[in-house]
Wavefront OBJ file of the C-alpha trace (Angstrom):
o trace
v 6.145 -7.717 -22.680
v 9.492 -9.393 -23.226
v 12.006 -7.845 -25.594
v 13.319 -10.955 -27.327
v 10.124 -12.933 -27.890
v 8.036 -13.483 -30.986
v 4.262 -13.421 -31.200
v 1.924 -16.228 -32.169
v -1.423 -16.026 -33.916
v -4.558 -17.860 -32.929
v -4.759 -19.544 -36.329
v -1.587 -21.502 -35.677
v -3.143 -23.051 -32.575
v -6.707 -23.737 -33.656
v -6.356 -27.329 -32.433
v -5.891 -26.470 -28.784
v -6.259 -29.982 -27.415
v -6.199 -33.433 -28.947
v -9.469 -35.269 -28.358
v -7.745 -38.247 -26.728
v -5.994 -35.933 -24.254
v -9.182 -34.139 -23.184
v -9.871 -34.780 -19.501
v -12.320 -31.911 -19.026
v -15.959 -32.138 -18.052
v -18.522 -29.345 -17.887
v -20.117 -29.312 -14.430
v -22.152 -26.105 -14.779
v -23.439 -24.168 -17.788
v -24.813 -21.101 -16.025
v -22.284 -20.012 -14.903
v -19.986 -22.010 -17.170
v -17.583 -23.993 -14.970
v -15.463 -26.788 -16.443
v -13.658 -29.432 -14.396
v -10.083 -29.668 -15.683
v -9.620 -33.388 -14.980
v -12.443 -35.835 -14.252
v -9.936 -38.539 -13.298
v -9.402 -37.322 -9.731
v -11.400 -35.571 -7.029
v -10.719 -31.932 -6.263
v -9.119 -31.080 -9.607
v -8.959 -27.371 -10.528
v -11.777 -25.858 -12.569
v -12.193 -23.181 -15.222
v -14.801 -20.418 -14.851
v -15.663 -18.425 -17.986
v -16.970 -14.900 -17.454
v -19.056 -12.935 -18.097
v -21.847 -15.417 -18.662
v -22.440 -15.976 -22.355
v -19.324 -14.057 -23.419
v -16.340 -15.987 -21.993
v -13.949 -13.058 -22.309
v -11.992 -14.286 -19.265
v -11.063 -17.666 -17.839
v -10.574 -17.909 -14.062
v -8.563 -20.949 -12.939
v -9.171 -22.014 -9.351
v -10.850 -24.692 -7.255
v -14.603 -25.208 -7.445
v -15.638 -23.742 -4.028
v -13.881 -20.454 -4.824
v -15.235 -20.300 -8.358
v -18.818 -20.744 -7.143
v -18.482 -17.526 -5.144
v -16.451 -15.680 -7.782
v -19.105 -16.467 -10.411
v -21.684 -14.557 -8.338
v -19.769 -11.262 -8.363
v -21.899 -8.464 -9.792
v -18.853 -6.819 -11.388
v -18.893 -9.234 -14.329
v -21.816 -7.299 -15.815
v -20.340 -3.873 -15.070
v -18.206 -2.366 -17.863
v -15.106 -0.315 -17.093
v -14.423 2.993 -18.811
v -11.680 5.591 -19.135
v -12.900 9.194 -19.017
v -10.295 10.830 -21.297
v -11.598 11.211 -24.890
v -8.135 10.759 -26.496
v -6.324 7.409 -26.017
v -3.129 7.825 -24.055
v -0.958 5.352 -25.989
v -0.501 3.100 -28.982
v 1.294 -0.226 -29.409
v 4.323 -0.218 -31.699
v 7.636 -2.032 -32.284
v 10.505 -0.766 -30.130
v 14.089 -1.424 -31.147
v 15.520 -4.325 -29.160
v 12.305 -4.856 -27.224
v 9.651 -6.202 -29.552
v 6.310 -4.452 -29.085
v 5.706 -1.832 -26.426
v 3.459 1.036 -25.322
v 4.159 4.551 -26.624
v 2.524 7.717 -25.267
v 0.270 9.175 -27.967
v -0.112 12.500 -26.169
v 1.278 14.147 -23.039
v 0.210 12.218 -19.944
v 0.056 13.963 -16.582
v 1.368 12.448 -13.364
v -1.448 10.536 -11.678
v -3.477 10.082 -14.865
v -5.024 6.690 -15.500
v -3.314 5.490 -18.669
v -5.315 2.308 -19.208
v -7.540 -0.074 -17.276
v -8.735 -3.483 -18.424
v -9.732 -6.935 -17.241
v -7.519 -9.953 -17.853
v -8.156 -12.776 -20.307
v -6.629 -15.269 -17.825
v -6.677 -15.164 -14.030
v -5.827 -17.868 -11.540
v -3.849 -18.998 -8.538
v -0.108 -18.631 -8.971
v 0.332 -22.226 -7.769
v -2.189 -24.884 -8.679
v -1.932 -28.665 -8.834
v -2.819 -30.887 -11.774
v -2.132 -34.471 -12.877
v 1.445 -35.610 -13.479
v 0.771 -36.158 -17.174
v -0.331 -32.525 -17.620
v 2.880 -30.519 -17.609
v 4.247 -27.174 -18.727
v 6.002 -29.008 -21.543
v 2.838 -30.446 -23.114
v 0.506 -27.630 -22.034
v -2.554 -29.896 -21.811
v -3.943 -28.238 -18.684
v -3.373 -24.673 -19.908
v -4.659 -25.332 -23.434
v -7.834 -26.830 -21.978
v -8.459 -23.590 -20.084
v -7.846 -21.369 -23.124
v -10.069 -23.490 -25.344
v -13.295 -22.214 -23.736
v -12.477 -18.514 -24.220
v -14.225 -16.368 -26.793
v -12.425 -16.065 -30.109
v -11.399 -12.400 -29.571
v -9.872 -13.317 -26.195
v -7.994 -16.285 -27.673
v -6.625 -14.113 -30.461
v -5.532 -11.463 -27.949
v -3.864 -14.110 -25.782
v -1.920 -15.782 -28.577
v -0.777 -12.391 -29.909
v 1.302 -11.889 -26.739
v 5.008 -12.645 -26.624
v 6.497 -15.943 -25.471
v 10.085 -15.892 -24.248
v 10.176 -19.332 -22.598
v 12.206 -22.190 -24.161
v 9.907 -24.348 -26.342
v 11.641 -27.576 -25.303
v 10.486 -26.998 -21.708
v 7.298 -24.951 -22.096
v 4.341 -25.291 -24.415
v 3.298 -21.991 -25.972
v 0.349 -21.418 -23.584
v 2.257 -21.697 -20.262
v 5.126 -19.878 -22.009
v 2.896 -16.902 -22.799
v 1.480 -16.924 -19.274
v 4.899 -16.926 -17.621
v 6.192 -14.242 -19.961
v 3.290 -11.853 -19.466
v 1.706 -12.486 -16.068
v 1.139 -9.743 -13.515
v 0.138 -10.202 -9.894
v -3.428 -9.656 -8.709
v -5.184 -10.053 -5.365
v -8.472 -11.884 -4.969
v -10.691 -12.058 -1.840
v -10.818 -15.684 -0.749
v -12.011 -16.184 2.835
v -14.782 -13.776 3.812
v -18.072 -14.744 2.160
v -19.300 -11.159 2.170
v -16.130 -10.071 0.410
v -16.691 -12.746 -2.213
v -19.959 -10.994 -3.030
v -18.265 -7.589 -2.948
v -14.630 -8.001 -4.043
v -13.825 -4.368 -3.312
v -14.471 -4.747 0.405
v -11.749 -5.168 2.981
v -10.803 -8.790 3.643
v -7.979 -11.299 3.533
v -6.524 -11.885 0.099
v -4.256 -14.347 -1.640
v -1.942 -13.650 -4.533
v -3.049 -14.739 -7.978
v -1.677 -14.032 -11.439
v -3.343 -12.603 -14.519
v -2.580 -12.089 -18.183
v -3.863 -8.918 -19.876
v -4.246 -8.213 -23.599
v -2.867 -4.652 -23.331
v -1.237 -4.186 -19.914
v 1.003 -7.164 -20.640
v 2.485 -5.207 -23.571
v 4.337 -2.771 -21.295
v 8.088 -3.279 -21.133
v 10.293 -3.114 -18.064
v 12.422 -0.248 -16.766
v 14.312 0.014 -13.476
v 13.047 3.601 -13.163
v 9.582 3.210 -14.686
v 7.251 6.079 -15.528
v 4.057 4.108 -14.849
v 2.779 2.067 -11.921
v 0.660 -1.073 -12.153
v -2.035 -1.665 -9.563
v -4.906 -4.150 -9.511
v -8.378 -3.102 -8.369
v -10.443 -5.950 -6.856
v -13.474 -3.620 -6.870
v -13.566 -3.639 -10.691
v -11.443 -6.762 -11.221
v -9.248 -4.724 -13.532
v -5.583 -3.852 -13.820
v -4.612 -0.198 -14.038
v -1.587 1.793 -15.192
v -1.143 5.251 -13.694
v 1.553 7.730 -14.621
v 4.184 8.096 -11.894
v 5.389 11.357 -13.428
v 4.575 13.474 -16.474
v 5.133 11.451 -19.650
v 5.885 13.200 -22.948
v 4.221 12.291 -26.233
v 6.371 9.701 -28.024
v 7.940 8.404 -24.789
v 7.741 4.689 -24.023
v 5.432 3.770 -21.130
v 7.188 1.339 -18.786
v 6.536 -0.557 -15.560
v 8.746 -2.749 -13.408
v 8.983 -6.540 -13.399
v 11.246 -6.756 -10.340
v 12.139 -5.171 -6.990
v 13.459 -1.686 -7.700
v 15.343 -1.521 -4.399
v 17.630 -4.391 -5.355
v 21.074 -3.513 -6.772
v 21.484 -3.573 -10.543
v 23.275 -6.939 -10.668
v 20.496 -8.548 -8.634
v 17.766 -6.994 -10.777
v 19.465 -8.067 -14.015
v 20.003 -11.634 -12.776
v 16.337 -11.938 -11.823
v 15.151 -10.619 -15.188
v 17.526 -12.902 -17.091
v 16.313 -16.033 -15.302
v 12.576 -15.249 -15.162
v 11.979 -13.080 -18.247
v 14.901 -14.152 -20.431
v 16.283 -10.743 -21.360
v 19.219 -8.531 -20.430
v 18.117 -5.221 -18.939
v 19.591 -2.273 -20.829
v 17.494 0.489 -19.280
v 18.987 3.908 -18.627
v 19.535 3.146 -14.945
v 21.388 -0.128 -15.533
v 23.422 1.569 -18.306
v 24.761 4.308 -16.008
v 28.542 4.720 -15.832
v 30.034 2.428 -13.192
v 30.594 5.149 -10.569
v 27.043 6.501 -10.911
v 25.587 3.000 -10.866
v 27.357 2.274 -7.574
v 25.777 5.406 -6.086
v 22.341 4.377 -7.372
v 22.746 0.841 -6.008
v 23.832 2.152 -2.608
v 20.804 4.433 -2.383
v 18.364 1.695 -3.381
v 19.808 -0.843 -0.965
v 19.664 1.693 1.854
v 16.002 2.383 1.016
v 15.318 -1.366 1.118
v 17.041 -1.714 4.487
v 15.027 1.175 5.918
v 11.710 -0.215 4.676
v 12.432 -3.718 5.982
v 13.503 -2.318 9.352
v 10.231 -0.424 9.807
v 7.629 -2.492 7.939
v 8.662 -5.808 9.481
v 8.944 -4.507 13.051
v 6.166 -5.243 15.541
v 6.651 -1.753 17.009
v 8.103 1.287 15.209
v 11.873 1.408 15.803
v 13.575 4.599 16.874
v 15.097 6.200 13.765
v 16.330 9.808 13.686
v 14.219 12.081 11.534
v 17.369 13.100 9.654
v 17.836 9.509 8.455
v 14.195 9.266 7.420
v 14.465 12.487 5.432
v 17.642 11.265 3.784
v 15.959 8.023 2.678
v 12.970 9.933 1.241
v 15.416 12.154 -0.629
v 17.149 9.125 -2.102
v 13.815 7.705 -3.297
v 12.999 11.017 -4.991
v 16.437 11.192 -6.605
v 16.023 7.653 -7.949
v 12.497 8.338 -9.233
v 11.002 5.620 -7.009
v 7.583 7.081 -6.200
v 6.111 3.932 -4.636
v 9.081 3.606 -2.301
v 8.879 7.342 -1.546
v 5.277 6.907 -0.430
v 6.115 3.856 1.658
v 8.966 5.724 3.371
v 6.687 8.666 4.146
v 4.075 6.305 5.585
v 6.687 4.440 7.647
v 8.203 7.733 8.745
v 4.822 8.942 10.012
v 4.516 5.787 12.123
v 7.963 6.275 13.633
v 7.435 9.994 14.234
v 4.058 9.364 15.905
v 5.869 7.481 18.662
v 9.052 9.526 19.025
v 8.661 13.037 17.564
v 5.114 14.231 18.123
v 1.813 14.226 16.278
v 2.210 17.439 14.291
v 5.342 16.224 12.520
v 3.892 12.733 12.008
v 0.679 14.076 10.483
v 2.690 16.188 8.063
v 4.498 13.071 6.818
v 1.201 11.201 6.556
v -0.274 13.983 4.401
v 2.735 13.787 2.062
v 2.321 10.008 1.828
v -1.342 10.472 0.949
v -0.464 12.805 -1.928
v 1.937 10.227 -3.358
v -0.491 7.294 -3.199
v -3.448 9.306 -4.498
v -1.265 10.139 -7.505
v 0.165 6.716 -8.311
v -2.674 4.406 -7.188
v -5.849 6.470 -7.044
v -8.664 6.579 -4.525
v -8.840 2.787 -4.060
v -5.213 2.445 -2.924
v -4.715 0.035 -0.046
v -2.123 2.462 1.315
v -4.834 5.122 1.657
v -6.752 2.736 3.898
v -3.655 2.405 6.073
v -3.301 6.170 6.156
v -6.960 6.522 7.150
v -6.299 4.146 10.052
v -3.246 6.204 11.030
v -5.262 9.413 10.846
v -7.850 8.011 13.265
v -5.055 7.074 15.679
v -3.626 10.587 15.391
v -7.036 12.120 16.075
v -7.571 9.990 19.195
v -4.101 10.834 20.472
v -4.628 14.543 19.847
v -7.958 14.475 21.711
v -6.581 12.575 24.704
v -6.057 14.654 27.895
v -2.429 15.486 28.561
v -0.823 15.484 32.024
v -0.144 18.847 33.584
v 3.448 19.905 34.143
v 3.736 21.012 37.763
l 1 2 3 4 5 6 7 8 9 10 11 12 13 14 15 16 17 18 19 20 21 22 23 24 25 26 27 28 29 30 31 32 33 34 35 36 37 38 39 40 41 42 43 44 45 46 47 48 49 50 51 52 53 54 55 56 57 58 59 60 61 62 63 64 65 66 67 68 69 70 71 72 73 74 75 76 77 78 79 80 81 82 83 84 85 86 87 88 89 90 91 92 93 94 95 96 97 98 99 100 101 102 103 104 105 106 107 108 109 110 111 112 113 114 115 116 117 118 119 120 121 122 123 124 125 126 127 128 129 130 131 132 133 134 135 136 137 138 139 140 141 142 143 144 145 146 147 148 149 150 151 152 153 154 155 156 157 158 159 160 161 162 163 164 165 166 167 168 169 170 171 172 173 174 175 176 177 178 179 180 181 182 183 184 185 186 187 188 189 190 191 192 193 194 195 196 197 198 199 200 201 202 203 204 205 206 207 208 209 210 211 212 213 214 215 216 217 218 219 220 221 222 223 224 225 226 227 228 229 230 231 232 233 234 235 236 237 238 239 240 241 242 243 244 245 246 247 248 249 250 251 252 253 254 255 256 257 258 259 260 261 262 263 264 265 266 267 268 269 270 271 272 273 274 275 276 277 278 279 280 281 282 283 284 285 286 287 288 289 290 291 292 293 294 295 296 297 298 299 300 301 302 303 304 305 306 307 308 309 310 311 312 313 314 315 316 317 318 319 320 321 322 323 324 325 326 327 328 329 330 331 332 333 334 335 336 337 338 339 340 341 342 343 344 345 346 347 348 349 350 351 352 353 354 355 356 357 358 359 360 361 362 363 364 365 366 367 368 369 370 371 372 373 374 375 376 377 378 379 380 381 382 383 384 385 386 387 388 389 390 391 392 393
């Protein structure tokens, strides 16, 4: 996932934890839940799923893991329908390993879907003597995984400095992607695809984590709580032999801001085609992206849709299309429909909402959270259209 990192093999790390440093204690065998540190109350725990296979470790606190362990999805396999694999993993000059399209991939096609080998809260507390530098906490979690999952994990790149990060937290930080996990509603804990409050977690995937970054990516990552799997979908048509890329950062930030973020969090210098544009063209690209960001913040963070001329909305959508930013295009169309509902009439607003739906069905599929928002907007439009109108006398 990171261009300047080397891989490790499981054999190098067969001794995952010195016996004298082991603070773990198994508190349940079915499901298998391990307390990370018996020395203090409320320490995080490790859940291994599915039962009897331990292909995934889920790092969280015991009350959450009790509910997560009961999810029926752990015994439900996930499948891709296409008979020919869409990609292969291969070395890419200057980038280490990456994903290459094996055949033409159509816009909207599911490229790959898989469950993580590691999932857990992005911020979790542990004892002061268990640090990123010694990796005791993280190694303890990995130790209970199945051998194939451990091998897949240690085969991933590690770009973090070894003096500050043990190899396990280094791999996690290099390769993690965000996921959302239902946490509050007990019914949603039983059915993780249902609508509920969520918190942000991170996950590490054996294959998805191989994808390299691009500031104009051709694939979009989305996580499905209903299957507890990450998915890549093609944003546009991808030719055979073309690298499959996603983004690691905000695409609406200017190039200097994107590059600084990637250098400090992923430890590489971005040399994608967008960042390598001639200076004059890069300034135009940056200006468009910053204007898109300003427009989205103005609408999405407002308590009530602000008045924005339709000409400005159309211009912003055009910029997103010119920059190849399909997610931002969809968000602008959705925001535009909300603004136009209030100020420009239902017919125009519904047209924008239909365009937004096409975008999100393509890049995120039928389970997209944005489609739920559009369904809510459609119901509002229907009620408004059915409401009696005052007579003009």
